[in-house]
Every structure is written in structure tokens, then in C-alpha cells.
N, C-alpha and C positions, 0 to 999 in steps of 0.2 A: 504493500500500500504506500510506503514511503516513496517508492520510485514513481508511482502514478501521481502522488501529490506534488513532486518536484517537476514532473514532466508535463502536467496539466497546463500550466501557464504557457509553456513553450508551444504545446500543441494548439492551444487556443489562439496564440499570436500567429502561428503558421496558417491556421484555417482562415483567420480574419484577413491576413495579407493576401490570400488567394482571391478574396472578394474585393480587394481595393480597386482593381482596374475592372471597369465594366466590360461586358462583351462587346465586340465590334458589331456594327449593324450587319445583319444578314439579309440578303434580298434574293429574289428569284428572277431569273431572266430567261425568256424564251430562246431556245436554241435548237440545233439539230444534233443528232448523235454524231454525225460526220464532223461537226465542229468541236467535239470534245477531244482534248488531247489524248492520244494513245488509244482511242476507242477501237479503231480498226486493227490495232496491233495484238489484241487479245486472241488467244487460240481457244475459242469457246468450245470447239469440238472435243477438247481435252476434258471438259467437264461431263461429257456424256456417260462414261462408266460410273461415276459417282451418282449422277442423277438417276441412272437406270437402277442402281442398287437401292437408292432411297425410295424410288417409285415402287420397286418390287416389294419392299417391306410395307410401305403404306397401303398397297393394294390388298394386303392380307388383313388389314385392320377393319374393324366394324366402322361403317361410315360415320356413326355418331361419336366415335372415340376422338379424343384430342390427339394431335400428332406429337405434342410435347407437353411438358409441365408448364410452359409459359403460355399465357393467353394469346399473345400475338401470333403464334405459330399456326393457328387455325385448326379446323377440323380435318379429319381424315377424308371426309367427303370432298371438301374443297380441293385437297391435294390430289385425290383420285381423279377428279375432273381435270385438273391441270396436267396430270400424267397420262391421261387417255390418248392424246395425240402422239405422244412418244411411243406408246405401245402399238398404235396403228402404224406408225412409221416403221417400227421394227418388224411388224408382221407384213408390211408391204401392201397394205390395203388402202383404198381411197375413201372408205366409209366415214 
């Protein structure tokens, strides 16, 4: 407890100093993907094995199940719908 008692003022000063400078203004600007630096350099095809593995696991879940413990990850149904075109692509159908 003595360590905490001595460290508490230092930690409080450190936390307060982080708040001293306000955040810079953030704005949104309409653009195209082509205009984003490095956008065309990504090798997106390299993500397919991981995506296929994830979609395979999600396909086995009950549609009402959560995909993860975090709320923002969505439901299995939402991801199953998103993965459906990938499965169709792999099967080589136009349906």
C-alpha cells in the first residue's frame, strides 16, 4: 500500500498531463479509394485463406448466436450472409 500511496500523485499528474492538449479537429472529406495512398498496393487476395477459415467456422454457428463476446462483432446470421458470396465463388456458381 505504501508504494501505491507514493505512486498515486505521480500517476494522477501523468493522467492529467495527457489531457492538457486537446485533440486536433477531425473532419471527413469525400474521396475515392484510388486517391488513398497505398490503397492499390495491398495484396487483398492474400486475405482469402483466413476469410475462408473464418467463414467456415461461422457457417456452423446457429444464426442467432453472437460471433464474438463483443457486441460490435454482430450476429452469426449477418456474417453468414456476408460469407455467402464467397462460398458461391468457391463453388463456381452464379446463383
